[in-house]
Short mmCIF file of the C-alpha atoms (twelve columns), coordinates in Angstrom:
data_MODEL
# 
_entry.id   MODEL 
# 
loop_
_atom_site.group_PDB 
_atom_site.id 
_atom_site.type_symbol 
_atom_site.label_atom_id 
_atom_site.label_alt_id 
_atom_site.label_comp_id 
_atom_site.label_asym_id 
_atom_site.label_seq_id 
_atom_site.Cartn_x 
_atom_site.Cartn_y 
_atom_site.Cartn_z 
_atom_site.pdbx_PDB_model_num 
ATOM 1   C CA . UNK A 1   6.164   26.606 2.894  1 
ATOM 2   C CA . UNK A 2   8.394   24.234 1.040  1 
ATOM 3   C CA . UNK A 3   8.056   20.401 1.064  1 
ATOM 4   C CA . UNK A 4   10.679  19.937 3.844  1 
ATOM 5   C CA . UNK A 5   8.940   22.525 6.103  1 
ATOM 6   C CA . UNK A 6   5.624   21.000 5.465  1 
ATOM 7   C CA . UNK A 7   6.895   17.421 6.342  1 
ATOM 8   C CA . UNK A 8   8.481   18.689 9.540  1 
ATOM 9   C CA . UNK A 9   5.621   20.714 10.765 1 
ATOM 10  C CA . UNK A 10  2.847   19.435 13.011 1 
ATOM 11  C CA . UNK A 11  0.055   19.041 10.441 1 
ATOM 12  C CA . UNK A 12  -3.702  19.372 10.866 1 
ATOM 13  C CA . UNK A 13  -5.989  16.436 10.519 1 
ATOM 14  C CA . UNK A 14  -9.758  16.094 10.299 1 
ATOM 15  C CA . UNK A 15  -12.175 13.169 10.746 1 
ATOM 16  C CA . UNK A 16  -15.903 12.745 10.601 1 
ATOM 17  C CA . UNK A 17  -18.543 10.119 10.034 1 
ATOM 18  C CA . UNK A 18  -20.554 9.909  6.864  1 
ATOM 19  C CA . UNK A 19  -23.451 7.939  5.456  1 
ATOM 20  C CA . UNK A 20  -22.655 4.420  4.260  1 
ATOM 21  C CA . UNK A 21  -23.966 4.026  0.701  1 
ATOM 22  C CA . UNK A 22  -22.681 0.500  0.375  1 
ATOM 23  C CA . UNK A 23  -25.167 -2.182 -0.577 1 
ATOM 24  C CA . UNK A 24  -25.058 -4.335 1.517  1 
ATOM 25  C CA . UNK A 25  -23.954 -2.208 4.295  1 
ATOM 26  C CA . UNK A 26  -20.207 -2.575 5.184  1 
ATOM 27  C CA . UNK A 27  -19.287 -4.873 8.096  1 
ATOM 28  C CA . UNK A 28  -16.692 -2.427 9.495  1 
ATOM 29  C CA . UNK A 29  -19.108 0.421  10.219 1 
ATOM 30  C CA . UNK A 30  -19.026 1.161  13.991 1 
ATOM 31  C CA . UNK A 31  -22.276 3.057  14.016 1 
ATOM 32  C CA . UNK A 32  -24.979 1.408  11.861 1 
ATOM 33  C CA . UNK A 33  -25.277 3.196  8.509  1 
ATOM 34  C CA . UNK A 34  -22.229 5.411  9.061  1 
ATOM 35  C CA . UNK A 35  -18.566 5.181  7.974  1 
ATOM 36  C CA . UNK A 36  -15.948 6.622  10.330 1 
ATOM 37  C CA . UNK A 37  -13.062 8.850  9.163  1 
ATOM 38  C CA . UNK A 38  -10.745 6.671  11.189 1 
ATOM 39  C CA . UNK A 39  -7.402  8.149  12.031 1 
ATOM 40  C CA . UNK A 40  -8.170  11.219 10.031 1 
ATOM 41  C CA . UNK A 41  -7.272  12.978 6.732  1 
ATOM 42  C CA . UNK A 42  -4.501  15.533 6.495  1 
ATOM 43  C CA . UNK A 43  -5.422  19.103 5.605  1 
ATOM 44  C CA . UNK A 44  -2.958  20.170 3.005  1 
ATOM 45  C CA . UNK A 45  -4.116  23.620 1.773  1 
ATOM 46  C CA . UNK A 46  -4.689  25.649 4.907  1 
ATOM 47  C CA . UNK A 47  -8.248  24.440 5.342  1 
ATOM 48  C CA . UNK A 48  -7.833  24.466 9.158  1 
ATOM 49  C CA . UNK A 49  -8.117  28.298 9.043  1 
ATOM 50  C CA . UNK A 50  -11.724 27.857 7.757  1 
ATOM 51  C CA . UNK A 51  -12.924 25.934 10.719 1 
ATOM 52  C CA . UNK A 52  -13.959 22.401 11.320 1 
ATOM 53  C CA . UNK A 53  -17.269 22.453 9.436  1 
ATOM 54  C CA . UNK A 54  -15.970 24.202 6.380  1 
ATOM 55  C CA . UNK A 55  -12.809 22.125 6.207  1 
ATOM 56  C CA . UNK A 56  -14.838 18.874 6.575  1 
ATOM 57  C CA . UNK A 57  -17.160 19.983 3.765  1 
ATOM 58  C CA . UNK A 58  -14.123 20.521 1.473  1 
ATOM 59  C CA . UNK A 59  -12.605 17.093 2.301  1 
ATOM 60  C CA . UNK A 60  -16.001 15.346 2.127  1 
ATOM 61  C CA . UNK A 61  -16.531 16.810 -1.380 1 
ATOM 62  C CA . UNK A 62  -13.137 15.553 -2.484 1 
ATOM 63  C CA . UNK A 63  -13.995 12.052 -1.399 1 
ATOM 64  C CA . UNK A 64  -17.740 12.292 -2.416 1 
ATOM 65  C CA . UNK A 65  -18.778 11.634 1.154  1 
ATOM 66  C CA . UNK A 66  -22.388 12.673 1.981  1 
ATOM 67  C CA . UNK A 67  -24.302 13.486 5.175  1 
ATOM 68  C CA . UNK A 68  -21.169 14.219 7.327  1 
ATOM 69  C CA . UNK A 69  -21.454 14.538 11.156 1 
ATOM 70  C CA . UNK A 70  -19.310 14.132 14.283 1 
ATOM 71  C CA . UNK A 71  -16.602 16.367 12.895 1 
ATOM 72  C CA . UNK A 72  -13.293 16.488 14.744 1 
ATOM 73  C CA . UNK A 73  -10.195 18.597 13.766 1 
ATOM 74  C CA . UNK A 74  -6.845  18.525 15.540 1 
ATOM 75  C CA . UNK A 75  -3.180  19.337 15.127 1 
ATOM 76  C CA . UNK A 76  -1.006  16.173 15.380 1 
ATOM 77  C CA . UNK A 77  1.143   15.897 18.482 1 
ATOM 78  C CA . UNK A 78  4.897   16.010 18.358 1 
ATOM 79  C CA . UNK A 79  4.851   12.233 18.936 1 
ATOM 80  C CA . UNK A 80  2.542   11.626 15.970 1 
ATOM 81  C CA . UNK A 81  4.709   13.953 13.784 1 
ATOM 82  C CA . UNK A 82  7.822   12.077 14.775 1 
ATOM 83  C CA . UNK A 83  6.184   8.721  13.973 1 
ATOM 84  C CA . UNK A 84  5.030   10.048 10.532 1 
ATOM 85  C CA . UNK A 85  8.594   11.288 9.814  1 
ATOM 86  C CA . UNK A 86  10.126  8.011  10.902 1 
ATOM 87  C CA . UNK A 87  7.803   6.117  8.531  1 
ATOM 88  C CA . UNK A 88  8.520   8.557  5.691  1 
ATOM 89  C CA . UNK A 89  12.348  8.062  6.179  1 
ATOM 90  C CA . UNK A 90  11.937  4.355  6.284  1 
ATOM 91  C CA . UNK A 91  9.944   4.354  3.062  1 
ATOM 92  C CA . UNK A 92  12.480  6.580  1.430  1 
ATOM 93  C CA . UNK A 93  15.269  4.168  2.487  1 
ATOM 94  C CA . UNK A 94  13.342  1.284  1.094  1 
ATOM 95  C CA . UNK A 95  12.833  3.092  -2.235 1 
ATOM 96  C CA . UNK A 96  16.555  3.707  -2.456 1 
ATOM 97  C CA . UNK A 97  17.165  0.003  -2.022 1 
ATOM 98  C CA . UNK A 98  14.613  -0.819 -4.698 1 
ATOM 99  C CA . UNK A 99  11.769  -1.867 -2.437 1 
ATOM 100 C CA . UNK A 100 8.573   0.076  -3.077 1 
ATOM 101 C CA . UNK A 101 4.777   -0.181 -3.363 1 
ATOM 102 C CA . UNK A 102 4.958   -0.670 -7.210 1 
ATOM 103 C CA . UNK A 103 6.619   -3.989 -6.838 1 
ATOM 104 C CA . UNK A 104 3.487   -5.927 -7.628 1 
ATOM 105 C CA . UNK A 105 3.716   -9.628 -6.865 1 
ATOM 106 C CA . UNK A 106 7.464   -9.508 -6.369 1 
ATOM 107 C CA . UNK A 107 7.342   -9.404 -2.603 1 
# 
């Protein structure tokens, strides 16, 4: 699958909770002692075929998350994909105009 096909497809996401190792404990943890995966992490290498637990283990290892639980895996809706593509197009247009994340304190 080329880059354009991957951008336009409905991608898979995964989220889970993991042990908070911060000292002191973070103020944004919803469950005491646990961080949340929030809106999810995109699966980029076909991990969805492995199943939720195996895919979560791969992602958790990449981010050095430990003691994962409450795993959820889903394919983004058409609306979510369209919103992601609109954001991507907007960012590309900004970059063409010279506005981008690497501007530092210029904004």
